[in-house]
C-alpha positions as CSV (number, residue, x, y, z in Angstrom):
1,M,-135.8,-36.6,-74.6
2,K,-133.0,-34.1,-75.2
3,Q,-134.0,-33.5,-78.8
4,R,-137.7,-33.1,-77.7
5,Y,-136.5,-30.4,-75.3
6,W,-134.6,-28.5,-77.9
7,S,-137.5,-28.8,-80.4
8,G,-139.9,-27.4,-77.9
9,L,-137.5,-24.5,-77.2
10,V,-137.3,-23.7,-81.0
11,I,-141.1,-23.8,-81.3
12,L,-141.4,-21.4,-78.3
13,L,-138.9,-19.0,-79.9
14,L,-140.7,-19.2,-83.3
15,L,-144.0,-18.5,-81.5
16,L,-142.5,-15.4,-79.8
17,D,-141.1,-14.2,-83.1
18,T,-144.4,-14.8,-84.9
19,L,-146.2,-12.7,-82.3
20,L,-143.7,-9.9,-82.7
21,T,-144.1,-10.1,-86.5
22,Y,-147.9,-10.0,-86.2
23,R,-147.7,-6.9,-83.9
24,Q,-145.3,-5.2,-86.4
25,N,-147.5,-5.9,-89.4
26,Y,-150.7,-4.9,-87.5
27,Q,-149.3,-1.4,-87.2
28,L,-148.7,-1.0,-91.0
29,P,-150.9,1.3,-93.2
30,L,-152.7,-0.1,-96.2
31,D,-150.9,0.6,-99.5
32,G,-152.1,2.5,-102.5
33,D,-152.4,-0.5,-104.9
34,L,-154.7,-2.5,-102.6
35,V,-158.1,-1.0,-103.6
36,P,-157.4,-0.6,-107.4
37,T,-156.4,-4.3,-107.5
38,I,-159.3,-5.8,-105.6
39,F,-162.2,-3.6,-106.5
40,P,-160.9,-3.6,-109.4
41,A,-160.0,-0.3,-111.1
42,P,-161.0,-0.1,-114.8
43,W,-157.5,-0.7,-115.9
44,Y,-157.4,-4.0,-114.0
45,S,-160.8,-5.3,-115.0
46,Q,-159.8,-7.1,-118.2
47,V,-157.2,-9.4,-116.6
48,M,-160.0,-10.6,-114.3
49,H,-162.1,-11.6,-117.3
50,D,-159.3,-13.0,-119.4
51,P,-157.1,-15.0,-117.1
52,F,-155.0,-16.7,-119.7
53,G,-154.5,-13.8,-122.1
54,W,-156.8,-15.0,-125.0
55,A,-157.1,-11.4,-126.1
56,V,-153.3,-11.0,-126.3
57,L,-152.9,-14.3,-128.2
58,T,-155.6,-13.6,-130.8
59,R,-155.6,-9.8,-131.1
60,Q,-152.4,-8.6,-129.5
61,E,-154.3,-6.5,-127.0
62,V,-152.4,-4.5,-124.4
63,Y,-153.8,-4.3,-120.9
64,A,-152.6,-4.3,-117.3
65,G,-151.5,-7.5,-115.6
66,T,-151.7,-9.7,-118.6
67,N,-149.8,-12.6,-116.9
68,R,-150.8,-12.0,-113.3
69,F,-154.4,-13.3,-113.2
70,F,-153.9,-15.5,-110.1
71,A,-152.2,-12.8,-108.1
72,H,-155.1,-10.5,-108.8
73,A,-157.7,-13.2,-108.3
74,G,-156.1,-14.5,-105.0
75,M,-155.8,-11.0,-103.6
76,T,-159.4,-10.2,-104.6
77,L,-160.8,-13.3,-103.0
78,Y,-158.9,-12.8,-99.8
79,W,-159.7,-9.1,-99.4
80,K,-163.3,-9.4,-100.3
81,Q,-164.0,-12.3,-97.8
82,V,-161.5,-12.3,-94.9
83,P,-162.2,-8.8,-93.5
84,L,-165.9,-9.5,-93.5
85,L,-165.4,-12.9,-91.7
86,L,-163.2,-11.2,-89.1
87,Q,-166.0,-8.7,-88.4
88,A,-167.8,-11.4,-86.6
89,F,-165.6,-10.4,-83.6
90,L,-163.7,-7.3,-84.7
91,S,-164.7,-3.8,-85.8
92,A,-164.7,-3.0,-89.5
93,I,-161.6,-0.9,-89.3
94,D,-159.7,-3.4,-87.2
95,S,-160.6,-6.2,-89.5
96,L,-158.6,-4.6,-92.4
97,Y,-155.4,-4.4,-90.4
98,V,-155.8,-7.8,-88.9
99,A,-156.4,-9.3,-92.3
100,S,-153.2,-7.7,-93.6
101,A,-151.1,-8.8,-90.7
102,L,-152.5,-12.4,-90.8
103,F,-151.6,-12.8,-94.5
104,N,-148.0,-11.5,-94.0
105,V,-147.5,-13.7,-91.0
106,A,-148.9,-16.8,-92.7
107,T,-146.8,-16.2,-95.8
108,Q,-143.7,-15.8,-93.7
109,L,-144.4,-19.0,-91.7
110,V,-145.0,-21.0,-95.0
111,L,-141.7,-19.8,-96.4
112,I,-139.8,-20.6,-93.2
113,G,-141.3,-24.1,-93.3
114,L,-140.6,-24.7,-96.9
115,L,-137.0,-23.4,-96.7
116,A,-136.4,-25.5,-93.6
117,A,-137.6,-28.6,-95.4
118,Y,-135.3,-27.8,-98.4
119,V,-132.4,-27.2,-96.0
120,R,-132.8,-30.5,-94.0
121,L,-133.3,-32.6,-97.1
122,G,-130.4,-31.0,-99.0
123,A,-128.0,-31.4,-96.1
124,Q,-129.1,-35.0,-95.6
125,G,-130.2,-34.1,-92.1
126,E,-132.0,-36.3,-89.6
127,R,-135.5,-37.2,-90.6
128,T,-136.6,-36.7,-87.0
129,G,-138.4,-33.6,-86.0
130,W,-135.3,-32.1,-84.5
131,G,-133.6,-31.9,-87.8
132,F,-136.4,-29.8,-89.2
133,W,-136.6,-27.5,-86.2
134,L,-132.8,-26.9,-86.3
135,A,-133.3,-25.7,-89.9
136,V,-136.2,-23.5,-88.7
137,L,-134.0,-22.0,-85.9
138,L,-131.3,-21.1,-88.4
139,L,-133.7,-19.3,-90.7
140,F,-136.5,-17.5,-88.9
141,P,-134.4,-14.7,-87.3
142,L,-133.3,-13.6,-90.8
143,F,-136.9,-12.7,-91.8
144,Q,-137.0,-9.0,-91.3
145,T,-140.2,-6.9,-90.9
146,S,-138.3,-3.9,-89.5
147,G,-134.5,-4.0,-89.0
148,F,-132.9,-4.8,-92.4
149,Y,-136.3,-4.8,-94.1
150,E,-135.4,-2.3,-96.8
151,Q,-132.6,-4.4,-98.0
152,M,-133.7,-8.0,-97.4
153,G,-137.3,-8.1,-96.3
154,I,-139.2,-11.1,-97.5
155,T,-142.8,-10.2,-96.8
156,N,-143.6,-6.6,-97.7
157,Q,-144.8,-3.7,-95.6
158,A,-147.1,-3.0,-98.6
159,I,-149.5,-6.0,-98.5
160,T,-150.1,-6.0,-102.2
161,Y,-146.4,-6.7,-102.8
162,T,-146.6,-9.8,-100.5
163,F,-149.4,-11.2,-102.7
164,F,-147.4,-10.4,-105.9
165,Y,-143.9,-11.4,-104.8
166,A,-143.4,-13.4,-101.6
167,F,-146.5,-15.6,-101.9
168,P,-145.8,-16.7,-105.5
169,L,-142.3,-17.7,-104.5
170,A,-143.8,-19.9,-101.8
171,L,-146.0,-21.5,-104.5
172,L,-142.9,-22.0,-106.7
173,L,-141.1,-23.8,-103.8
174,L,-144.0,-26.2,-103.6
175,V,-143.9,-26.8,-107.4
176,L,-140.2,-27.6,-107.3
177,W,-140.3,-29.7,-104.2
178,P,-141.0,-33.1,-105.9
179,F,-138.1,-32.6,-108.3
180,Y,-135.8,-31.4,-105.5
181,R,-136.6,-34.4,-103.4
182,A,-135.9,-36.8,-106.2
183,A,-132.6,-35.1,-107.0
184,C,-131.4,-35.1,-103.4
185,R,-132.3,-38.8,-103.1
186,N,-131.0,-39.6,-106.6
187,E,-134.2,-41.5,-107.2
188,P,-136.3,-41.3,-110.5
189,L,-139.4,-39.1,-110.0
190,H,-142.5,-41.2,-110.0
191,L,-145.7,-39.5,-108.8
192,P,-149.2,-41.0,-108.8
193,L,-151.5,-39.7,-111.5
194,W,-153.5,-37.5,-109.1
195,Q,-150.4,-35.9,-107.8
196,C,-149.2,-35.1,-111.3
197,V,-152.6,-33.5,-112.1
198,L,-152.4,-31.4,-108.9
199,L,-148.8,-30.4,-109.7
200,V,-149.7,-29.2,-113.2
201,L,-152.6,-27.2,-111.8
202,L,-150.3,-25.6,-109.2
203,M,-147.9,-24.8,-112.1
204,V,-150.6,-23.0,-113.9
205,V,-151.5,-21.0,-110.8
206,T,-147.8,-20.2,-110.1
207,V,-146.6,-19.0,-113.5
208,F,-149.6,-16.7,-113.9
209,N,-148.5,-14.8,-110.8
210,G,-146.1,-12.5,-112.5
211,P,-142.5,-12.2,-113.9
212,V,-140.5,-12.9,-110.8
213,V,-141.6,-16.5,-110.7
214,V,-141.2,-16.9,-114.5
215,A,-137.6,-15.6,-114.4
216,S,-136.8,-17.9,-111.5
217,V,-138.3,-20.9,-113.4
218,A,-136.3,-20.0,-116.5
219,I,-133.0,-20.1,-114.6
220,V,-133.9,-23.4,-112.8
221,L,-134.8,-25.1,-116.1
222,L,-131.6,-23.8,-117.7
223,V,-129.6,-25.4,-114.9
224,V,-131.6,-28.7,-115.2
225,G,-131.1,-28.6,-119.0
226,V,-127.3,-28.3,-118.6
227,Y,-127.3,-31.1,-116.1
228,W,-129.3,-33.4,-118.4
229,L,-127.0,-32.5,-121.4
230,R,-123.9,-33.3,-119.4
231,Q,-125.3,-36.7,-118.5
232,Q,-126.0,-37.4,-122.2
233,I,-122.5,-36.3,-123.3
234,G,-120.9,-38.4,-120.5
235,Q,-122.7,-41.5,-121.6
236,W,-121.9,-40.8,-125.3
237,R,-118.2,-40.6,-124.4
238,Q,-118.5,-43.9,-122.6
239,G,-119.6,-45.5,-125.9
240,I,-123.3,-45.7,-125.2
241,R,-124.9,-44.8,-128.5
242,Q,-128.6,-45.5,-127.8
243,L,-129.1,-42.9,-125.1
244,P,-132.3,-42.9,-123.1
245,L,-133.8,-39.4,-122.5
246,A,-134.4,-40.2,-118.9
247,Q,-131.3,-40.0,-116.7
248,G,-131.0,-40.5,-112.9
249,W,-133.7,-38.6,-111.1
250,L,-134.8,-37.1,-114.4
251,S,-137.3,-39.8,-115.2
252,G,-139.6,-39.6,-118.2
253,Q,-142.3,-38.3,-115.9
254,A,-140.0,-35.6,-114.5
255,L,-138.9,-34.5,-118.0
256,G,-142.6,-34.3,-119.1
257,L,-143.6,-32.2,-116.1
258,L,-140.7,-29.9,-116.4
259,A,-141.5,-29.5,-120.1
260,I,-145.0,-28.4,-119.2
261,L,-143.6,-26.0,-116.6
262,G,-141.3,-24.6,-119.3
263,L,-144.1,-24.2,-121.9
264,L,-146.3,-22.5,-119.4
265,S,-143.5,-20.1,-118.4
266,V,-142.7,-19.2,-122.0
267,Y,-146.4,-18.4,-122.6
268,S,-146.6,-16.3,-119.5
269,L,-143.5,-14.5,-120.6
270,Y,-145.1,-13.8,-123.9
271,L,-148.2,-12.4,-122.3
272,G,-146.0,-10.2,-120.1
273,R,-144.7,-8.4,-123.2
274,Y,-148.2,-6.9,-123.6
275,N,-148.6,-5.7,-120.1
276,A,-149.7,-2.0,-120.2
277,E,-147.7,-1.3,-117.0
278,N,-144.4,-1.9,-118.9
279,S,-142.5,1.3,-119.5
280,D,-140.8,2.1,-122.8
281,T,-138.9,5.2,-121.5
282,H,-135.6,3.3,-121.4
283,T,-133.8,1.2,-123.9
284,L,-132.3,-2.2,-122.9
285,K,-128.8,-0.6,-123.1
286,Q,-129.8,2.2,-120.7
287,L,-131.3,-0.3,-118.3
288,Y,-128.1,-2.3,-118.2
289,E,-126.2,0.9,-117.5
290,L,-128.5,1.5,-114.5
291,L,-127.9,-2.0,-113.1
292,P,-124.4,-1.6,-111.5
293,T,-125.6,1.5,-109.6
294,G,-128.7,-0.5,-108.4
295,I,-126.5,-3.4,-107.2
296,Y,-124.2,-1.1,-105.3
297,N,-127.0,0.9,-103.7
298,S,-128.8,-2.2,-102.6
299,F,-125.7,-3.8,-101.2
300,M,-124.6,-0.7,-99.3
301,L,-128.1,0.3,-98.1
302,Q,-127.8,-1.7,-94.8
303,T,-125.4,-4.3,-93.3
304,G,-127.8,-7.2,-93.3
305,L,-127.2,-8.4,-96.8
306,Q,-123.5,-7.8,-96.5
307,V,-123.3,-10.0,-93.4
308,L,-125.5,-12.7,-95.0
309,I,-123.3,-12.9,-98.1
310,G,-120.2,-12.9,-96.0
311,V,-121.4,-15.8,-93.9
312,V,-122.4,-17.8,-97.0
313,L,-118.9,-17.3,-98.4
314,L,-117.2,-18.2,-95.1
315,N,-119.3,-21.3,-94.8
316,G,-118.3,-22.3,-98.3
317,Q,-114.6,-22.1,-97.3
318,L,-115.2,-24.1,-94.1
319,L,-117.0,-26.8,-96.1
320,R,-114.1,-26.9,-98.5
321,H,-111.2,-27.0,-96.0
322,V,-112.4,-28.2,-92.6
323,V,-115.2,-30.8,-93.2
324,P,-114.2,-34.3,-94.4
325,T,-114.9,-35.1,-98.0
326,S,-118.1,-36.9,-98.7
327,P,-120.9,-37.1,-101.3
328,E,-123.1,-35.0,-98.9
329,R,-120.5,-32.3,-98.6
330,S,-120.1,-32.2,-102.4
331,R,-123.9,-31.8,-102.7
332,V,-123.9,-28.8,-100.3
333,L,-121.0,-27.2,-102.1
334,L,-122.8,-27.7,-105.4
335,A,-125.9,-26.0,-103.9
336,L,-123.8,-23.0,-102.9
337,R,-122.4,-22.7,-106.4
338,L,-125.8,-23.0,-108.0
339,V,-127.1,-20.2,-105.7
340,G,-124.3,-18.0,-106.9
341,L,-125.0,-18.9,-110.5
342,F,-128.7,-18.3,-110.0
343,S,-128.1,-14.9,-108.4
344,V,-125.8,-13.7,-111.2
345,V,-128.1,-14.8,-114.0
346,Y,-131.1,-13.3,-112.3
347,L,-129.4,-10.0,-112.0
348,L,-128.4,-10.1,-115.7
349,L,-132.1,-10.8,-116.6
350,L,-133.4,-8.0,-114.5
351,P,-133.3,-5.3,-117.2
352,F,-135.6,-7.4,-119.4
353,G,-138.3,-6.7,-116.8
354,G,-138.4,-3.1,-117.9
355,Y,-138.3,0.2,-116.0
356,R,-140.4,1.3,-113.1
357,P,-140.2,4.9,-111.7
358,Y,-140.4,3.5,-108.1
359,R,-137.4,1.3,-108.8
360,P,-135.1,3.9,-110.6
361,Y,-132.1,1.6,-110.6
362,L,-134.0,-1.7,-111.1
363,V,-132.6,-3.4,-108.0
364,R,-134.8,-3.3,-104.9
365,G,-135.8,-5.8,-102.2
366,D,-138.9,-6.9,-104.0
367,S,-137.3,-7.2,-107.5
368,I,-134.4,-9.4,-106.2
369,L,-136.6,-11.4,-103.7
370,P,-135.7,-14.7,-105.4
371,I,-132.0,-14.0,-104.8
372,I,-132.7,-13.2,-101.1
373,V,-134.6,-16.4,-100.7
374,A,-131.8,-18.3,-102.5
375,L,-129.2,-16.8,-100.2
376,L,-131.3,-17.8,-97.1
377,F,-131.3,-21.3,-98.5
378,A,-127.5,-21.2,-99.1
379,Y,-126.9,-20.0,-95.6
380,G,-129.3,-22.5,-94.1
381,I,-128.0,-25.6,-95.8
382,S,-124.3,-24.7,-95.3
383,A,-124.7,-23.8,-91.6
384,Y,-126.9,-26.9,-91.0
385,Y,-124.3,-29.2,-92.5
386,L,-121.4,-27.6,-90.6
387,L,-123.2,-27.8,-87.3
388,R,-123.6,-31.5,-87.8
389,H,-120.3,-32.5,-89.5
390,L,-117.5,-30.4,-87.9
391,R,-115.3,-33.0,-86.4
392,L,-113.4,-31.4,-83.5
393,P,-115.8,-30.5,-80.6
394,V,-114.0,-27.2,-79.9
395,V,-114.5,-26.2,-83.6
396,R,-118.1,-27.4,-83.6
397,W,-119.0,-25.5,-80.4
398,S,-117.1,-22.4,-81.6
399,Y,-119.1,-22.4,-84.8
400,A,-122.3,-23.0,-83.0
401,A,-121.6,-20.0,-80.7
402,A,-120.7,-17.8,-83.7
403,T,-124.0,-18.9,-85.4
404,G,-125.9,-18.0,-82.3
405,L,-124.4,-14.6,-82.2
406,L,-125.3,-14.2,-85.9
407,L,-128.9,-15.1,-85.2
408,L,-129.0,-12.7,-82.2
409,Y,-127.6,-10.0,-84.5
410,F,-130.5,-10.3,-86.9
411,A,-133.1,-10.9,-84.2
412,K,-132.0,-7.7,-82.4
413,A,-132.2,-5.7,-85.6
414,D,-135.8,-6.8,-86.0
415,S,-136.8,-6.6,-82.4
416,N,-138.4,-3.1,-82.4
417,P,-142.1,-3.6,-81.5
418,V,-143.1,-0.2,-82.8
419,M,-142.8,0.4,-86.5
420,P,-141.3,3.7,-87.7
421,R,-144.4,4.2,-90.0
422,T,-147.7,3.2,-88.5
423,N,-151.4,3.2,-89.5
424,E,-152.5,5.5,-86.6
425,C,-153.2,8.5,-88.8
426,E,-154.9,6.4,-91.4
427,R,-157.1,4.7,-88.8
428,W,-158.1,8.2,-87.5
429,A,-159.1,9.2,-91.1
430,L,-161.2,6.1,-91.6
431,D,-162.9,6.7,-88.3
432,Q,-163.7,10.2,-89.4
433,M,-165.3,8.9,-92.5
434,A,-167.3,6.3,-90.6
435,Q,-168.7,8.9,-88.2
436,S,-169.3,11.8,-90.7
437,P,-172.8,12.2,-92.2
438,E,-171.3,14.1,-95.2
439,P,-170.9,12.4,-98.6
440,V,-167.5,14.1,-99.0
441,V,-165.3,14.1,-95.9
442,R,-162.2,16.2,-95.4
443,V,-159.5,14.2,-93.6
444,S,-156.0,14.9,-92.4
445,N,-153.3,15.4,-95.0
446,E,-150.6,14.2,-92.5
447,C,-150.8,10.7,-94.0
448,N,-152.0,8.7,-97.1
449,V,-155.3,7.0,-96.9
450,L,-155.5,3.8,-99.0
451,A,-153.3,5.6,-101.5
452,W,-149.7,6.3,-102.4
453,G,-150.2,10.1,-102.0
454,P,-152.7,12.7,-100.7
455,M,-156.1,12.9,-102.2
456,Y,-156.4,16.6,-103.0
457,D,-159.3,16.0,-105.4
458,F,-162.2,14.1,-103.8
459,H,-163.1,12.6,-107.2
460,M,-159.8,10.6,-107.0
461,S,-161.2,8.7,-104.0
462,E,-164.2,7.2,-105.6
463,L,-162.9,3.6,-105.7
464,Q,-161.6,3.8,-102.1
465,G,-165.0,5.1,-101.0
466,K,-166.9,2.3,-102.6
467,M,-164.4,-0.3,-101.2
468,L,-164.8,1.1,-97.7
469,H,-168.5,0.8,-98.0
470,Y,-168.1,-2.8,-99.1
471,W,-166.0,-3.5,-96.1
472,R,-168.7,-1.9,-93.9
473,V,-166.4,0.9,-92.7
474,T,-168.9,3.5,-93.9
475,P,-172.7,3.1,-94.0
476,A,-172.7,4.4,-97.6
477,P,-170.1,5.1,-100.4
478,K,-168.3,8.3,-99.5
479,Q,-165.4,10.2,-100.9
480,Y,-162.7,12.2,-99.2
481,Q,-160.1,14.8,-99.8
482,Q,-157.1,16.1,-97.9
């Protein structure tokens, strides 16, 4: 009964946080990549007709988004259907902002749920509902829509980036879940055939969502490969000469599925070399010279990431010196070390992603999103384990109180219901276009309208005008200038 009460309280808090997150996202303007991606613009048309890069493979063609078909396709499907469905009970303009807010909120909830499942299983927590909801409680205040968003936001204020970064990471967590579960339980992976087929299909969708996922997969497979090699060497030293490939949880099926994931990732990485959006303005040496400045700027931008890293390091020391030795404690400490290794290797790989003018020093919240998600996992699994295994009641309650203050600190930072940048001006411009009988409408230059900058030449707004007509915002295709 007591656990049911606490679970209900966490669900209520999560609901309130979700409503606040929805309100914050509903105020956000639409970003400048949205229309070119979903219409699509001419430079994105080829990826929609060549999902697996056949033109790259056979003719070494260069075009935009070569290894991002499913990000483009998923975004196009969503934005060409959901706003129209919402217009059954909303105005055309409202439907756009509701669709944007719903996707950001849904992605955040999926990531919270997946991370909570990873935390509970990794810490060998209770298989009752309370164990899961305790993990949820530890995690959801750290998801920032305002507050520390610039430094450690998961979902993005530009909805396109949520489709291309946060959502693919959720897919990757789903792909890795069967392997993670087998490793935590130390049981050989054995999935029914239909689950293997679905998992392979999900792998295809995931790796063709862009380089962030592929880089993460590469590091995970490197760690698994080192683990497998150590197992082989250990048995060889014990005098076992006929070594089976399968070891522990790495069954033959697991090795086969991971090999497929690796091959798909290598192919996606190859296609990414022919992405027309890559910049050749900087050499690899120059990019590595930019990296330290990027790391420093990102770390010092706000205090959220500093506090999170500090808490993870503190939890590691408490696990090492305060909690009794056990196989479960060793597993949690190993998870913390692996998160640290993952973060370092990912940062070292970052220059290989090339240069973008909007990320002058390479490191930004979206480019290091896998590290931020990994840090949330490290914090969650260590805090969860400490809350359940600190022996002395005074120590346990003191740690629980400190954790509560930490959660309040992040919740307070993200509690502002009014965003510093809203869509009010953009809404006004869209309403002007909807009401005007003119084919070219002059709108305010106080804000951007479906673009990253002002539209001084009305010819530049042709795509936006056609998309607004598709969304039924305007009765006919219109253009605008500012």
